[in-house]
C-alpha positions in Angstrom: 0.1 -0.4 0.1 0.9 3.7 -0.4 1.8 6.4 1.6 0.5 9.0 1.4 -0.5 11.3 2.9 0.1 14.9 2.2 -4.0 16.0 3.6 -1.3 18.7 6.4 0.7 20.4 3.1 -2.6 20.0 0.8 -4.7 20.9 3.7 -1.3 24.3 4.3 -1.5 25.3 0.7 -5.3 25.8 -0.1 -6.0 28.2 3.8 -2.5 30.1 2.1 -4.3 30.6 -1.4 -7.4 31.4 -0.1 -6.1 34.3 1.6 -3.9 35.2 -1.1 -7.3 35.5 -4.1 -8.9 37.4 -0.9 -6.3 40.1 -1.0 -5.7 40.4 -4.5 -8.6 39.9 -5.6 -10.0 38.0 -8.6 -13.8 38.9 -9.1 -12.3 42.1 -9.1 -9.7 41.3 -12.0 -12.0 40.0 -14.0 -14.4 43.2 -13.2 -11.4 44.9 -14.8 -10.3 42.1 -18.1 -14.2 42.6 -19.2 -13.4 46.6 -18.6 -10.5 45.9 -20.9 -11.8 43.5 -23.3 -14.4 45.7 -24.0 -12.2 49.0 -24.5 -9.9 46.1 -26.7 -13.0 45.6 -29.9 -13.9 49.1 -29.9 -13.8 50.4 -32.9 -11.2 52.3 -34.1 -9.0 51.7 -31.4 -6.1 52.0 -33.2 -6.5 55.3 -34.6 -4.7 55.7 -31.7 -1.7 54.0 -30.9 -0.4 54.8 -27.8 -3.7 54.9 -25.7 -4.1 50.9 -28.1 -1.4 49.6 -26.9 -2.1 50.6 -23.2 -4.7 49.2 -23.2 -4.1 45.5 -25.2 -0.9 45.6 -22.4 -3.3 46.6 -20.1 -4.9 43.5 -20.8 -2.1 41.2 -20.7 -1.3 42.2 -17.5 -4.4 41.6 -15.9 -5.3 38.4 -18.0 -1.9 37.0 -17.2 -2.2 37.4 -13.0 -5.6 36.4 -13.2 -4.7 33.1 -14.9 -2.1 32.6 -11.9 -4.4 33.1 -9.7 -6.9 30.9 -11.2 -4.6 28.5 -12.3 -3.9 27.1 -9.1 -6.8 26.6 -7.4 -7.3 24.2 -11.2 -4.3 22.9 -9.9 -4.8 21.4 -6.8 -8.1 20.2 -7.5 -6.1 18.4 -11.0 -3.8 17.2 -7.5 -6.7 16.1 -6.0 -7.5 14.5 -8.6 -4.4 12.2 -9.0 -3.3 11.1 -6.3 -7.3 8.6 -5.8 -5.8 7.6 -8.7 -2.8 6.7 -6.8 -4.5 5.3 -4.1 -6.7 4.1 -5.4 -4.4 2.1 -8.1 -1.5 1.8 -5.5 0.4 3.6 -9.1 3.8 4.7 -7.9 4.6 6.6 -10.4 1.9 9.1 -10.7 2.2 9.0 -6.2 6.2 10.4 -7.6 4.3 12.7 -9.6 1.9 13.9 -7.2 4.4 14.6 -4.7 6.3 16.1 -7.5 4.2 18.2 -8.1 2.5 19.6 -4.5 5.8 21.2 -4.4 5.2 22.9 -7.6 2.2 24.3 -6.4 3.2 25.1 -3.4 6.1 27.3 -4.7 3.6 28.9 -7.0 2.0 30.1 -3.4 4.8 30.9 -2.4 4.9 33.4 -5.9 2.0 35.0 -5.3 2.6 35.2 -1.2 5.0 37.9 -1.8 3.6 39.3 -4.4 1.0 40.8 -2.4 3.4 42.4 0.2 3.9 44.8 -2.9 1.7 47.7 -2.5 4.6 50.4 -3.3 3.2 53.6 -5.7 4.6 51.4 -8.6 5.2 47.9 -8.1 2.5 46.6 -10.8 4.2 48.7 -13.6 6.6 47.2 -15.9 10.7 47.5 -14.9 13.4 49.4 -16.9 16.9 48.1 -15.4 19.8 49.3 -16.0 24.0 46.9 -15.6 26.8 49.7 -15.8 30.7 48.3 -15.0 32.1 50.3 -12.0 35.3 49.1 -10.6 37.2 46.7 -11.6 38.2 47.0 -15.7 38.2 44.4 -17.8 36.4 42.3 -14.8 34.1 44.7 -14.8 32.7 45.0 -18.2 33.3 41.0 -18.2 30.8 40.5 -14.9 27.8 43.3 -16.3 27.4 41.2 -19.0 26.9 37.3 -16.8 24.3 40.1 -15.1 22.9 41.7 -17.8 22.5 36.9 -19.3 21.7 36.8 -15.4 18.0 38.8 -15.4 17.2 37.5 -19.2 17.3 34.5 -17.9 15.4 35.1 -14.6 13.0 37.0 -17.4 12.5 34.1 -19.5 12.2 31.3 -16.4 9.3 33.2 -15.5 8.0 34.0 -19.1 8.7 37.9 -18.9 8.9 39.6 -22.1 12.4 40.8 -21.7 13.7 43.4 -24.5 17.5 44.6 -24.4 16.7 47.8 -25.7 20.4 49.2 -25.7 24.1 48.0 -24.6 27.5 49.4 -24.8 30.1 47.2 -25.6 33.9 46.7 -23.7 36.3 47.3 -26.2 38.1 44.1 -24.6 35.5 41.5 -23.3 32.3 42.9 -22.0 29.7 45.3 -21.8 30.2 48.4 -19.8 26.6 48.9 -19.9 23.1 47.2 -20.9 19.4 48.8 -20.0 16.2 45.8 -21.0 13.2 46.7 -20.4 10.7 43.9 -18.5 7.0 43.9 -20.2 5.0 42.0 -17.6 3.2 42.7 -14.2 4.3 43.4 -11.1 7.6 43.6 -12.4 9.3 45.9 -11.5 7.7 45.2 -7.7 9.8 41.9 -8.2 13.1 43.7 -9.6 12.9 46.7 -7.8 15.2 44.3 -4.5 18.1 43.6 -7.1 19.0 47.4 -7.4 22.1 48.8 -5.7 25.8 47.9 -5.7 26.7 44.1 -7.1 30.4 42.6 -5.8 31.9 39.7 -7.7 35.2 38.3 -6.3 36.9 35.6 -9.0 40.3 34.0 -10.4 40.9 36.9 -13.1 40.6 35.0 -16.5 42.2 38.3 -17.0 45.3 38.2 -15.6 48.2 35.7 -16.9 49.2 35.4 -13.5 45.7 34.0 -11.8 45.5 36.3 -8.8 41.9 36.8 -7.4 39.7 40.0 -8.3 37.1 41.9 -7.2 34.7 43.2 -9.5 31.4 45.5 -9.3 28.4 46.5 -11.3 25.4 48.8 -10.4 22.4 47.7 -11.2 19.6 50.2 -11.4 15.9 49.7 -11.4 13.1 52.1 -12.5 8.7 51.3 -13.8 7.8 51.9 -16.7 4.7 54.1 -16.9 1.7 53.9 -18.6 1.9 57.3 -19.2 4.7 58.8 -17.9 3.1 62.6 -18.7 2.5 63.7 -15.1 7.0 64.9 -16.0 6.7 67.6 -18.9 10.4 68.4 -20.3 10.8 71.4 -21.9 12.7 70.8 -26.0 15.4 73.2 -24.6 16.2 70.9 -21.3 17.7 68.6 -23.5 20.2 67.4 -26.1 19.1 65.1 -29.1 22.5 63.1 -30.3 21.4 60.5 -33.5 24.1 57.2 -34.4 24.2 54.3 -36.1 23.8 50.9 -34.2 26.4 48.8 -33.4 27.0 45.3 -32.0 30.0 44.1 -30.6 33.6 45.4 -32.0 31.5 48.7 -34.0 30.5 46.6 -36.8 27.4 48.5 -38.2 24.1 46.6 -37.8 22.2 48.9 -39.3 22.5 51.6 -42.6 21.0 55.0 -41.3 21.6 56.9 -38.1 18.5 55.4 -36.5 20.0 54.6 -32.7 19.3 58.0 -30.2 21.2 59.4 -27.1 19.0 62.2 -25.1 21.0 64.0 -22.6 18.9 65.8 -19.9 20.8 69.0 -20.0 20.2 69.9 -15.9 20.4 66.6 -13.8 22.7 65.2 -16.8 20.8 61.7 -17.2 21.1 60.0 -20.6 19.2 57.7 -22.2 20.2 55.8 -24.7 18.1 53.6 -27.4 19.0 51.4 -30.4 16.6 48.4 -30.0 13.5 50.1 -32.6 14.3 49.9 -36.6 13.7 54.2 -36.7 14.5 57.0 -35.1 11.0 58.3 -34.4 10.2 55.0 -32.4 13.7 54.6 -30.9 13.1 58.9 -29.3 10.0 58.0 -28.3 10.9 55.3 -26.5 14.3 57.1 -25.4 11.7 60.1 -23.9 8.8 57.9 -22.4 12.1 56.0 -20.3 14.1 60.0 -19.3 9.8 60.8 -18.5 9.9 57.7 -15.7 13.6 57.7 -13.6 12.6 61.5 -14.3 10.4 61.3 -12.4 11.6 58.8 -9.4 14.4 61.4 -8.9 11.3 63.9 -8.1 10.2 60.9 -6.0 13.7 60.5 -4.2 14.2 63.7 -4.2 10.7 64.3 -2.0 11.4 61.1 0.2 15.2 62.5 1.4 13.5 65.7 1.8 10.2 64.2 4.3 13.6 62.6 6.0 16.1 65.1 6.2 12.6 67.0 8.4 12.2 63.7 10.6 16.3 64.1 11.5 16.1 60.3 9.7 18.7 59.7 7.2 20.0 56.3 7.1 20.8 54.9 3.9 18.1 51.5 3.8 20.3 50.2 0.8 24.0 49.7 1.0 26.3 50.0 -1.7 26.9 46.7 -1.9 23.6 44.2 -1.9 24.9 41.5 -2.7 28.4 39.7 -3.3 29.0 36.1 -6.0 32.1 34.9 -4.9 33.7 32.4 -7.2 37.5 31.8 -5.3 38.8 31.0 -2.7 34.9 28.9 -2.2 31.4 29.1 -3.6 28.2 31.4 -2.2 26.2 34.1 -3.6 25.1 36.0 -0.4 22.9 39.5 0.0 24.1 41.3 2.8 20.5 42.9 3.7 18.6 39.6 4.3 21.5 36.9 4.7 20.3 35.5 1.9 23.0 32.9 0.5 23.2 30.4 -1.4 26.3 27.9 -2.8 25.6 26.6 -6.1 26.7 31.1 -7.8 26.3 29.1 -11.1 22.6 28.4 -10.9 21.9 32.2 -9.8 23.6 33.4 -13.1 21.1 30.3 -14.4 19.5 33.2 -13.6 17.8 31.6 -10.1 17.2 34.1 -8.3 13.4 33.7 -6.7 14.9 33.6 -3.4 17.3 36.4 -3.5 14.2 38.3 -4.3 11.2 36.6 -2.5 13.9 36.9 1.5 13.9 41.1 -0.8 10.7 41.2 -0.8 9.9 40.2 2.9 13.3 42.4 4.2 12.0 45.8 2.4 8.2 45.5 4.0 9.5 45.1 7.1 12.2 47.7 7.1 
């Protein structure tokens, strides 16, 4: 006879899911989907392409959110049937499948549970993530490229639509900087805990003496707002440069000056975009990112002023938030949450769920 008593775990899973469903307001999400579907079906929707894209994007996000919530309920029901069949036929293969499925459901519920902690003003929006190589020379540029791959793989694991908007390649190896867009519900809320300075310690492949090298990269995450009209940018405040898109080694991949670089003169913020085929599209995309950055800068200035008036000026995020150690031992550790793993390769392959969940829980307690 099979000893397949999963009742306690299933009861806990159902209870946690019930709480999540209540907090998430499934009926409210369904109502939003119905309203957005009506808007999407309206004649002449695409007469205003920007408005149409906002409607279709919001509809896609709400449907994804609803599918995640209702999908777990369906999987729990199917699990009951699978367990019943396994016990009825004394089938060890079905029993093993049931145990694996329950573990997967528990992981999905844990992810949704963390998402309920994302209640910030911009948490539900898509994210724009920028990586810049720091101190460490060629190793830092190589580390920045490793982080780029890591975040792309993380996005792929979660079925995020990941778009590399711009990449500046280093001369010898790696990249100087890269900007990527993660288009999914709550992408900003999840990835925002990745902001900060990342440190890599390893035996340098670029050092003939084989010495241990420490290098740094900075990660910045901002929300991509559906409408950035809250920030008006006068034409006199920006400098626009156009150039040809290029890839590694400077090889031209475009025969027209379609890439755009916008410099915001008052702040010095620079945004480059070369993902789109036309100059107009790249300019529009760059302006959207610039407006989002300026809005966040404005919010940060307001928050800093409030802290100053309150007499409490403490940085909640240290200059160095995570260490990736490949030599003399193997470890990745978040210095804020103390969360760590001893398999750096899995982390570089995009397994960031544990770090992000710990970061979100840590932040909610601050």
